[in-house]
C-alpha angles and dihedrals in degrees: 000000000000107000124162120251112222125200108239126224117244114275121247117239086220090057091050091052091045093051092047091048091050091049089050090050089049088055089049092062114105092247092081093100096056120102113258100020105130126226101254095191091057091049093049090045090055091047096054090038089059098037104033109019095162094054102042114035145145095303093058089046090053095048093048090047091054089050090051089049091057095045094048092043090229130144106300109257097022095110091031090059093045095047093045092055090043091054094046094053092043089054091045093054099037098104092048097046096051092064091061131083116258097262091050088051090054088055089053091050094050095071091044093054090041090055092050091050090047092053089052091047093051092050091048092046091052092048102041104014092226124128111207097205138258091285086073089081095056087089092071090050091053094044090051090051089050091053098094090050093048089047092052093046097045095044094047098090090052098053121105120227112267091223101052117216107223092210090066117082091220 
């Protein structure tokens, strides 16, 4: 497959904040308890951990995890621990993942999201003693399938125009 590689423009910190805020708002919607609805904050954290590891790191993941803990009324630190580990492993794999095509990247994202869900499940199991069932892990599958769409949406402001206007400096 011979696809062109474009040089991306620098990402705006305001856009990063906006995308994380929108992902947080999507998690706040009442569909969060349905089976198969992905964790949008985790997906966007993995994306920025892979594409901008110096701007979105473990501290941001910890803070968003605490916000999700407060929203979900879970044990304080459950989501924070999962998001922190998720961000760490996404940053650790970021150089490798960017070499692969988008669907191979999605296959790399799946174990990361599965690991984060497993951490949340273990913490919930130790606290409550209840196992939610195997359908609990469908969220990771759905989020991995959404990876190409998330990549396309979150890289859109950084793409240069294909037909370059010679009056623009960049």
